[in-house]
N, C-alpha and C positions, 0 to 999 in steps of 0.2 A: 505491501499501499502505500504508496507517495502522499505526500501532504497537503495534496491539491484540493483534497474534501474540505480542510481546516476554514473556519473563516474565521476573519480576526475579532478578535476580540478580546477583554482583559480577560486576564486568566488567575492572577495571582492577587491576595492580602498580602504585603510585605508589613514586616516589623523588624526591631533589632531579633536578628539571629531565629527567624520566626518567618516562614513562606506558606499561606493557606491556599492552594489551588480550590476553584472557584469552579459551579456551575457553570452551563453555557445559556448564558441571560438576554431574551430577546430583545430586550431593552436597548442592547449596547453592540445590535447587527447593524451592519451598515444596510441603507436602504436596496429594498430589491432582492435582500439577501435573507428574508425571512425566514421560520422556520420549513413552508412552504418549499424551499428551492432542493432542488438535489444537484447534488456530483453526476460526471457521466457514466457513475457506475448505478445511481440511484439512490446514494445515501446521503441524510444529511447528518446524521450521528454516527460515530466511529463505533465499532461493533467491539465488544467486550469478551473476554473467555477464560473460563476457569475451572477447575478438575479439584474436586473434592473428595478424598480417597477412605475410605472405609476397609477395616482389617477384617482377616480371618474369614473371608468368604461369608454368605448367606443362606439363611434354610428357605430355598429356591420355593420351594412349595406352597409359602407363603408372600412370595416376590411375585411369581410372574404371573398373570392375567391371562384368564381361558381362551379368549377369544382375541384375535387382531382387528385394526383396525378402531375407531373412532369410541365405538358402542360397549366397550368392555367394560367388565364389572369390577372395579377397586378392589384389589386383595389386600389382605390384612396388614404387610407391611407399606405397600404405599397408599394405605387411607389419611395418614397426614396431607396427601397433596391431593385430597381432593377437587381441594378449591382450586386446583390450580392446572386443573385435567387438562383445560383446552392450550397451558402454556409448556406439555411437559410433552416429550418424547420416550416414550419405553422399545428399547430396545433389543430384541432375544437373537444367541446364538452368537456374538462375538467369543473369541477367543486371543488367549493370550499366550503364546504357544513360547514365548521364550520364559516362562514361568515353571513351564514342564524341565524333566531332571536333566535330559537329555544326555546321558549316560555320567551326571553328579552326584547322583546320591541322594541324601536330603539335603536341606534349606529352604524349602517351599516360599516361607514367609520373605527372607531373604531376595529370590527370586520373582518373585510376587510383586514387590516394589519397585525393585532395581528396571522389571522387563516392563512397568506398569505405562507407563508414557513414554517410552524407547523405544518398545520391540525388539528388543534384542537381549540376549540369553547371558546374564553378567561371569565374567569370568569366576570362577569359581577361588577365592583366597582372601586371607584373614591380613595380609600385607597392605604395601601403601601403593602395590601395582593392579590398581581398581581399573577396571572393562566393563564398561555397559555400553551405550550409546546416546547420543545428543536427544534429548526427550522434547516434546511437541509443544511445549510454553517454551521453552529456550530458543526452538526455531523461530518461532514467532516473536520472541524477545528480539533476537538479532535481526529482525525484518523489518520491526516497527518501534524496535524500544527505544531509538531515539526522537521521537515524536512526543517522548512522555517523558515528565521529569522521574520514575523508576520504569527501566525495560522490565522488570516483572516483580511479584511480590509474594514470597515464599512464606510462608504460615503453616503450625504443626500446634496440637494441645499437647504433644509429648515430647518430654527431654529423653534425650535416647546418647547414649556414647557416639562418639564421630570416630572410634579405634578400636582395633580389637574385633574379636571372635564373637557373633552374638546368635549366629544362629549354622550348627552345621557345617564350620570351617569357613562360612562369610562371612567375610567385613558386616561390622556396623553400619557403614558408611550406604552400604545396599539398603540395609533394613530400614532405616533413619530417614532415607531419603526417598523422594519419587520424582525432582529436577534435577536435570543433572546439562549441565552448561557443554561439557565435551565428554568423550567415553571416558574423563581419566578425573572430572572434576563436578562433583555434587553438590548443589546449592542447599546448604543448609538452611532451613527453615527458622524463621524466628518463634520462638514460642513465646515469649514472654509479652503481653498488650502494650506496656510501658514503652518499649522499643521499638515495635512496630509504629505507635501511634508518632513517635517519633520519627521515623522515617520519613512519615505522611508531611510533618511541618517544620523538621527542621531545616535550617537554611543551604544556600550554598554554600557558605561560609564556614567552614566545619570549627573554628576557633568561637568564631558567632554564634555559634548554634549551640554550643555548649556555655558560652556562659549565656545565654536567654536560658536555658536549660535550669543552671544554678539558680536564676532567678528565681525562676518559677518557683522550684522547690523552697528558694529561703522564705519567700513574701508568700507563697499559697495563690498564686495567681496563675491563672487559665493562658492557654497561649491566643487567647481571643484576647485578652488585655493588649499584648503586643501588637496588636495588628486593629485595634478598638478604632484608631483615628483615621486608618485607610476604608475600613469599613464605612463607617459614618459618609466621608466624603464619596463613596461609592453611591450608596443609598441616596444619596439627594439626585443622581442622575439614571435612577431605575424608574422604572415604571410601575403600577401598581401591584402586577402579579408578579415580577419580578421581588421588588421589595416583601414578598413572602416567601419565594423560595428563598433568599438570603437569610430571612429572619427562620426559616425553619431548618437550614444548612448549619448556621451557628448553632443552634439550638440539638441541632443533633452530634456535631463536633461536642459541645460543652455536655452534654449527655454521655458523651466514650471516656469524656475527661474524669468524669465524677465517675460511673464504673471501673474508671481502673483506681482513679485514688480508694475506694471500695476495698476492691480487691487486694489491693496493697495493704491494708491495715493490721491482718491478720499475724502478716510476717515479721512487722517493722522492728520487734521487739527478739528477733531470731539473732545468730552473729552474720557479720556481711558476707562470709563465705555461703551462709546457706537462704541467701534473701532472696536468689530464683524463685519466680513461683513453683513454688511447692506442691509437691500430689500429697499431701497430709493437713490435719489439721481440719482448717476451715475449707478446705477448697472444696469448688464444687463445678463440677467438668459446664455442667446446663449455661453457666454462667460465663465460663471461660471460652468457651466454643462459640456464645453468642456475640459475647462482645469483639471476639475475633472476626466476625462476621460482618458485623457494624464496619470493622476496621477496611475490612474488604471494599465493601459496599460505598462507605467514603471514598476508597480509590476511584474506584470506578468511577463514583456519579461526579467528582472532582475530573476525571482525565488524567491522575496524577499516573496510574496504569490502565495498560488495556488487560495483561496478562499475570494471571496470579494461580498458587495452588495454594491447598489447605488440604493437609492431614490430620483427621478427626483421630487416627489411633492408628498407629503403625503396626504391620502386618505381626503377629506373632503377641498382639497387646493383651496383657492378661488383665484389665482394669476392670475392675466389678462397676456394677450403676444402682449405687443405692436407691437413686430418686425413680430408678423404673424395679422396684423391690427385687434387682437382681445379686446377691450376694457373692455368688458364685463368679471368679473370672473369666474373662470373655472367650479365653484362649483355651481355661479347659473344657470350658461349655461347648466351644467349636470342633472338639474330639469328643463329636455325641455319641459314634458307634449306635447311632440310628436308636438311642432311645430317647422315647419320646415326651419326657419329662425336663431331658435337655433340650431338644431340638425347638420346642416350645419357648423354652427361656432363650433360646438363641434368637428365635421369632421375635420377641420382648424386643431384644438389645439393638434388634434388625430393626425394627419401629419407633424407636427409642431415637435410633443417630438420625430416623428420616423427618420428626418433628424437627432437631434443629437444621436440616433442610431446607424443609418448609419456612419457617423462621426466616432464613434468609431470601427464598423468593420474597415470603411477603414483603420485607425489607426494599428488595430492589422492587419490585411491582409498585412499590409506595410513595417511589421516587419518579416524580412527569417527567417528560424528556417529548417536548412538544406535544403532540396528539397523543402522544401514548405514553407508555414509561420506562424506566433503565433497563426493567426485564425485557421487552422487546428487544431491545439491542444488546443483549447477553446472550451467550452459550454456556451453558454450566454444567457442568458431565458430574454425573452424582452415580460412586460407584468403585469397586476394586478389583483388584489382581487376583484372585481367586472367586470362584461359585462356593466352592463346597470345602473349608476348613478341616473337616476330617481326612479328606484324604488329598487334601491337597491341589485338588483338582480347578485348572485355570480355563474350563471352556465354559458356553454359555455363561457367561460373566453378569454378574446384579449389576444394572445399566439403565440411569434414568438420564436425557437430556433435555435443560430446563432451556424456556428462553426461543424468540422468535430469530436471533442471529439477525437482527434488521432486515427480517422479511426473507429471510431467505430458507427458512428451516417449515416445512408443513406440521406444526406441531397439534397435538389433542391427537395422538393417535398411539396404540401398540402395533410394532412393526418386528413381525418374526422374518429373519433373513434364510430361513429354508436351510441353510447348511451352514457351518461351522467360517466364519468370517474375521480375520484377521482386523482386531480393535486400530489398527494402524489406518484402514482402507478411511476410518472415520474421522481419525485425526488429519487427515490429505483434506480432505472435504470442508474440516474444520477450520484449515489453514488455507484454503481457498474463498471461505469465506473472509477472514482477517486480511486478504489481501498478500499473502506469503505463501505463494503456490511452493509445492515441492515435489519431485517424481519417486521419492523415496523414504519412506520411516522404516526403519527396522526391516518386517517382514511384511510391508505390503504389498499388496497385489493389486490396487484398485481404490475405486473411490466408494463411497454410499448412494448411489442417486436415488434409492427409495427415500431418504432423509432428507437429501440437499436438493434444492432448484439447480440448475446449470447458471453459471456465473455467467 
């Protein structure tokens, strides 16, 4: 994608060491370039792309609709998405062949993560000689990342080792990352909401950004206090609708700040070396996940980035979910051996994760862009690198694609591809929509015309 789609506009609020990117305002568009105006590609707004990863496979009996097309009955696991039925596409029969053993023995969880966005079977090593593939998000970031403040944004709910062995001789780097800039360089995700927030609102000058952050912490100030004068000046030049949009945006920023502050209170008395977001004490998975999703939504709303990945849980995670009344570890339950009780509890976890996804879709749909919403201009793929955690099967993956991709996706249906199809075919089509076409990703052998209209 070139920069030709962009409409000249004021993009930032600025203050000492602080840069707050802004949504697009109709009031500031040049005459003749109102929101109805389109580019040669028929676009008015940029398309954003996100990948949300779930671990340990799924109970597919409760996931997959019994019929295809638009009139399917929503199964148990997908029930939280009922209100978004016209915004989602359920895709069955996608395959992640790179996660298969292929002669390497154990290590299904590490392979599932490393191959998920790359389509490449990772080299089995516990050392520094990593080898996977370039992931679809980083292909997009390389093509369009220079048009935004952040080329991409990588987030996670799980701290993890970045070295050593985590899964049957595979490096931990494989298991805790899904984004790869090169064959040997994973993009370690940010787990701390504070640090993710600072990436969005820090200035171009690192020294000034650190000074501003220190002052905010010392005087209990908001980032908005540093850009307030600029915001007030901007407000005077906006129309009524855009003033409301600015107010809603600033309120959303402050809400995220307050929730970050609240999440940090329970660790304030811990020793400094233990103050990273801890998975103990008052830790709340749902609050953490939704806070990170709100940060991702802000990044998309302001066009701070158009590419993001988010790991809800790393593959092999044994997190319990007391909020869903599940005391056992997720990984333990995924090795169900067809035990009906374990399978039921696994489905409950799957549905609980889906509730977090539904929250994110609701957030995107609540943000207006022209005559539509931010969700209309997004592609948010939700799923994982395994279908069955018991046997580490990477066939017929659990997969939901949300958003209309700027009008390029015929959403609102369940599509069964008929035969196993590389998930990388889906990625090639998504990259076409992003304006970064590629001939090959991992094991791709085509595109998904069933889901996407022709470019």
